[in-house]
C-alpha positions in Angstrom: -2.1 13.5 -23.4 -4.0 10.3 -22.4 -5.8 9.9 -19.1 -4.6 6.6 -17.5 -6.7 4.5 -15.3 -5.0 4.3 -11.9 -5.0 1.5 -9.3 -4.0 2.4 -5.8 -2.9 -0.3 -3.4 -3.0 0.7 0.3 -5.7 3.2 -0.4 -6.9 3.6 3.2 -3.5 4.5 4.6 -2.0 7.9 5.4 -0.6 8.4 2.0 -2.9 6.1 0.0 -6.1 8.1 0.7 -4.4 11.3 -0.4 -3.3 9.6 -3.6 -6.9 8.4 -4.2 -8.3 11.9 -3.6 -5.7 13.5 -5.9 -6.5 11.0 -8.6 -10.2 11.7 -8.3 -9.6 15.4 -8.5 -7.5 15.0 -11.7 -10.5 13.3 -13.3 -8.8 10.0 -13.8 -10.7 6.7 -13.6 -9.6 5.6 -10.1 -9.5 2.1 -8.7 -8.6 0.8 -5.2 -7.7 -2.7 -4.2 -9.4 -3.3 -0.8 -9.3 -6.2 1.6 -12.7 -7.6 2.5 -12.1 -6.9 6.2 -11.8 -3.2 5.5 -15.5 -3.0 4.7 -16.4 -4.0 8.3 -13.8 -1.7 9.9 -15.7 1.4 11.1 -13.0 3.8 10.3 -12.1 2.3 6.9 -15.7 1.7 5.8 -16.5 5.4 6.2 -13.5 6.3 4.0 -14.5 3.6 1.5 -18.0 5.2 1.4 -16.4 8.5 0.6 -14.4 7.0 -2.2 -17.5 5.2 -3.6 -19.5 8.5 -3.7 -16.6 10.1 -5.5 -16.7 7.5 -8.2 -13.8 5.3 -7.1 -14.1 1.7 -8.2 -13.4 -0.5 -5.2 -12.0 -3.9 -6.2 -12.2 -6.5 -3.4 -8.9 -8.4 -3.1 -5.5 -8.5 -1.5 -1.9 -9.1 -2.2 -2.2 -12.6 -0.8 -4.9 -13.4 -3.3 -2.9 -13.5 -6.5 -5.9 -14.0 -8.8 -7.6 -10.9 -7.4 -4.4 -8.9 -7.8 -3.9 -9.9 -11.4 -7.5 -9.2 -12.2 -7.2 -5.7 -10.6 -4.0 -4.9 -12.5 -5.6 -6.0 -15.7 -8.2 -3.2 -15.5 -5.8 -0.3 -15.3 -2.9 1.5 -16.9 -0.9 2.5 -13.8 -0.3 0.9 -10.4 0.6 2.9 -7.3 1.7 1.0 -4.2 1.2 2.9 -0.9 1.5 -0.1 1.4 1.6 1.0 5.0 5.0 1.5 6.6 3.6 -0.4 9.6 4.0 -3.6 7.7 6.9 -5.9 8.6 9.6 -5.0 6.0 10.2 -8.5 4.6 6.5 -8.9 4.1 6.4 -5.5 2.3 9.2 -6.8 0.0 7.3 -10.0 -0.7 4.1 -8.2 -1.4 5.7 -5.8 -3.9 7.3 -8.7 -5.7 3.8 -10.1 -6.1 2.7 -6.8 -7.6 5.6 -6.9 -10.1 4.7 -10.5 -11.0 1.1 -9.6 -11.5 2.1 -6.7 -13.7 4.2 -9.0 -15.8 1.4 -11.5 -16.1 -1.2 -8.8 -17.0 1.1 -7.3 -19.5 -0.8 -4.0 -19.9 0.7 -1.6 -17.3 2.3 1.6 -18.5 3.7 2.8 -15.1 4.4 1.2 -11.7 5.1 3.2 -8.5 6.7 1.1 -5.8 6.0 2.0 -2.2 8.8 4.5 -1.6 7.8 8.1 -1.0 10.7 9.0 1.3 14.5 9.3 0.9 16.1 8.4 -2.4 17.1 5.0 -1.2 20.0 4.7 -3.6 21.6 7.7 -2.0 21.5 7.3 1.7 24.0 7.0 4.5 21.6 5.3 6.9 22.6 3.1 9.8 20.7 0.1 11.1 17.8 -0.5 11.4 16.8 2.1 8.8 19.6 0.8 6.5 17.8 -2.6 6.1 14.5 -0.9 5.4 16.1 1.2 2.7 17.9 -1.8 1.3 14.6 -3.6 0.8 13.3 -0.6 -1.2 16.5 -0.7 -3.3 15.8 -4.4 -4.0 12.4 -3.5 -5.3 13.9 -0.8 -7.5 16.3 -3.3 -9.0 13.6 -6.0 -9.4 11.4 -3.5 -11.2 14.2 -2.5 -13.6 15.4 -6.1 -14.2 11.9 -7.2 -15.1 11.5 -4.4 -17.6 8.5 -2.9 -15.8 8.0 0.8 -16.7 8.2 2.8 -13.5 8.5 6.1 -11.7 10.2 6.2 -8.3 8.9 9.1 -6.1 11.2 10.6 -3.5 9.0 12.8 -1.4 11.2 13.1 1.6 9.6 13.8 5.0 5.8 13.5 5.5 4.9 16.8 7.0 2.1 15.2 9.0 4.5 12.9 10.7 7.4 15.2 11.5 6.0 18.7 11.9 3.3 18.2 14.6 6.1 17.4 17.1 9.1 19.0 15.4 10.5 15.4 15.2 10.7 15.2 19.0 11.0 11.6 20.1 8.0 10.3 22.0 6.2 13.7 21.9 2.5 14.0 21.1 2.4 17.8 20.8 4.6 20.5 19.4 7.3 21.7 21.9 6.7 25.1 23.6 9.5 25.1 26.1 12.4 22.8 25.1 13.5 21.2 21.8 16.1 18.6 20.9 18.0 19.1 17.6 19.8 16.3 15.8 23.4 17.2 15.0 24.2 20.9 14.5 20.8 21.6 12.9 22.4 22.9 9.7 21.6 20.2 7.2 18.7 20.9 5.0 15.7 18.5 5.1 12.5 18.6 3.0 9.0 18.4 4.4 5.9 17.8 2.2 2.3 17.7 3.2 0.7 14.4 2.3 -2.0 16.0 0.2 0.7 17.7 -1.9 2.6 14.4 -2.3 -0.6 12.9 -3.7 -1.0 15.9 -6.1 2.5 15.8 -7.4 2.5 12.0 -7.8 -0.7 11.9 -9.8 0.6 14.7 -12.0 3.4 12.3 -13.1 1.2 9.4 -14.2 0.8 10.4 -17.9 3.9 12.7 -18.1 6.4 11.1 -20.5 9.2 13.0 -18.8 8.8 10.8 -15.7 9.0 7.4 -17.4 11.7 5.3 -15.9 12.9 8.2 -13.8 13.2 9.3 -10.1 11.0 12.3 -9.4 12.0 14.4 -6.5 9.3 16.4 -4.6 11.2 19.4 -3.4 8.9 22.4 -2.8 11.4 25.3 -2.6 10.0 26.9 0.6 10.1 23.5 2.4 13.8 22.8 2.0 15.0 24.0 5.4 17.4 23.2 8.2 16.3 22.0 11.6 17.5 25.4 13.1 15.4 27.3 10.6 12.4 25.1 11.4 12.8 25.8 15.1 13.2 29.5 14.4 10.0 29.6 12.4 8.1 28.1 15.3 9.7 30.4 17.9 8.7 33.4 15.8 5.1 32.1 15.7 4.8 31.6 19.5 6.9 34.7 20.4 9.4 32.9 22.6 12.8 31.1 22.4 12.9 27.4 23.2 15.6 25.8 25.3 17.7 23.9 22.8 19.6 20.6 23.3 21.9 19.5 20.4 22.6 15.8 20.1 25.9 15.0 18.5 26.2 12.1 15.9 28.0 10.0 18.6 25.1 10.6 21.0 22.5 9.7 18.4 24.3 6.5 17.4 24.5 5.5 21.1 20.8 6.1 21.5 20.0 4.0 18.4 22.1 1.1 19.7 20.4 1.2 23.1 16.8 1.8 22.0 14.2 -0.9 21.3 11.9 -1.1 18.3 10.4 1.1 16.9 12.3 3.9 18.6 15.6 2.8 17.1 14.0 3.0 13.6 12.8 6.5 14.1 16.2 7.6 15.5 18.0 6.0 12.6 15.8 7.8 10.1 16.4 11.1 11.9 20.1 10.4 11.8 19.9 9.9 8.0 17.8 13.0 7.4 19.1 15.5 9.9 22.7 14.5 10.6 23.8 12.9 7.3 21.6 15.3 5.3 20.4 12.5 3.0 17.7 14.7 1.5 20.0 17.3 0.0 23.6 16.1 0.1 23.7 15.1 -3.6 23.2 16.9 -6.9 20.2 16.1 -9.1 19.0 17.3 -12.5 16.9 20.3 -11.7 14.2 19.0 -14.1 13.6 16.1 -11.8 12.2 18.4 -9.1 10.8 21.4 -11.1 8.2 19.6 -13.3 5.1 21.2 -11.8 5.6 24.8 -10.7 1.8 25.3 -11.0 1.1 23.1 -8.0 0.0 25.2 -5.0 1.7 23.4 -2.1 1.5 24.1 1.6 4.7 25.6 3.0 6.2 24.6 6.3 5.5 28.1 7.5 1.8 27.7 6.7 1.6 24.2 8.1 2.9 25.3 11.5 0.1 27.9 11.8 -2.4 25.3 12.9 -0.4 24.6 16.1 -0.2 28.2 17.3 
């Protein structure tokens, strides 16, 4: 099996830095496209120094500078986009189209990973505003396919680092110890994956021919759990029962309609995941989620230990 050179775009973000570290650990030649302003940002510059010491080749450029993008793409075999979700969605769409155009111009890329890493956007029942966000990701999928760009789409479901520290409680900054709000009846299964594990699984796919032009589902078996099971795990750890409030679908839809940005976005994603069950309400080929049983992942149970 060959060892592809990997370019990561969005390398200083929550997921991007984990992709970089996983790529380094795999022994791959690893490149990162970095804005010039990042080098003078104290937080990002420390991260970039870490990458440099580890052997990452930092390529100064941006998605707005087409020539720098084409030059960067021309030096690698695989491109992984981990553009921050904080970007305005129409800008994210435009930026990823630029990446596709650069890949076409360079003509050497064996694998492209659009910025997805969440729900399988072709199989959601999301309401607005999440629906529009997912539709833009669908548009990038179709553009990638239409242009004949070799790809892997990664569906990694919920980032553990975003949902678990608060048990998905709206507006919370700490994990609940007295009361908890549960979306729907709490019985739909959701999937939570630690960001370091998303990085490890994703990098595993780079040179795996089984993942070419496929959707890969990251579904660690122990992390496929209902909201009720998640709360029960936490209650067991702290030795007490939480006061539970169940929000019906009607109540959640009303909250979405009445809430401003970005609260309505979070609520609509929670509606998709916890009420519509969009992580697990469809059948997949088992081989799409069981490719790497050797990966030692962090279970939800283990992840919650840090908050006890």
